[in-house]
N, C-alpha and C positions, 0 to 999 in steps of 0.2 A: 726725065736725064735721073734723078731719085732712083726709078724702082730698074734702072738696066745696073747703077752700082751697085744695088741690094742683088742682083743675077751673078754680076760679074763675082762677087764676095762667092758667092753660098756654093757657085762652080768653083771655085780657086778654093775655100778652102771644102768640097768634098772631094779634088783632085789630092789636096795635101791626106785627107784622115786613108784615101784609098792609098796614098804612099809611103805612110808612115806605113801601117797596115799591113804589107806587102815586102816593107824592108823591116821588122820586124819576127813577122811569121820565118824570113828564108833566113832571119840571123839566129833566129830561137832553135827553131826545126831543120836547117839544114843538113846538119849530119848528127844525128839525135849517135850515142854510145853508144851500140852491142854488147851484151854480156858474152854472143857466141861471140863474138870477134876482138874479140881481145889479142889477142896476136895475130890479128887484120892480116899483116903481113905475109906473115910465117906461114900463114893457113890456104893464099893465097897460091903458092908455091907448094906441086906437088916434092914433097923430098923422096928420094932416091931409097931410105929406111927408115923406116920411127920403128922405136922399141918399146918396154913394159908398159901394152900397150892390154888394157881392161874392158872387159865384155861382160855384159849382164842382161841376161833375157829373162824380162816378167812375166810371167805368163798369164797375172790378175786369175790365177784360180784352175785358169783351166789342167795345164800339171805344175808338175814341179821348178820352178826356177831354177837359171841355171848359169852358174859363173867361171869365168872362165879370165886366166889372169899372165901378167906378164909374156904376153902375146909379141910376138917381132914379124913385122911387112919388108916385104924390098920389094927388089925391082918397078918400084914406081908404083908398085898396086898399093899404094894406102890411103885406102879412101875408104868411109865408110861401110858400102860396099864387100872390099875386098877379105874388110876385118870379118863382116858378117859369111861372106863363101867361102871364108879359111875355118870356120869353126861351127856351121852348120847347113843342113840341109835345106835348101830355102827355092820357092818357086815365086819365077822376076817377071814383069809386063816391061817391055820397052819400049816409050816412046819415045823412038828418033834417038839422039845423045841423054836422054833421060832413063834410068834405067830406076823402075820402084819396085819393094820387097811386096810381094803380097802374099807368103808364106812362109814362115818359119817353122820347121818342123814338121810340118803338116797344120798350123796353126793360123789362121787368116785377119789381115787384119792390124797395122804396127802402123804406131810413131816411135823415133828415136830421137834421143839427146844425146848432147855428148855433156862433158865436163859439170850436168844436172842445171844446167842453161835453160831458155825457150829451146824449145825445137827449130830447126834450122827450114826455110825453108828456100830447099832445093832436094834433088833428088840425092839417096845418099851416095851415090857415085863421083858427085858432084865437090861431096864436101872429104876435104884434107885432113887427113890426120895428122900429130905433132907426136913427140914423147909423153909421158904419162897419159894418155889422153885417157878417160872412161866410157865411154861409149854403152848406153842402155835401150834397148828394144821395149820396145811396151804394148802388152797387146794388148786395143781397142776395141 
């Protein structure tokens, strides 16, 4: 009988520890704040127009860097992709609904950031801009 109680106690402790681990993991890591989603609610909705956008093209020494300031976008064409399309010659690769940038002004291999945050994990045609955003494309 005593051996049976030990197994029941061990099983109870194991289930309790697992439950607490699961609870604290989901509580602490459920929705960590992201620096690129500071305006998450606004950024989820494509704007009809955005103003005062800055675009910086960092060629990493391959060419002279370029900067475009005070850009306005309209007609719901207000994504990072549309910004680049309005300022540079680009070659794209289309993956269904995702558009990836292959070349900017004849230079390949790029990554973008918005407002000096970590690079978004989405295609540039899905990242909606807001007024006063700064977009940087960096040659890698």
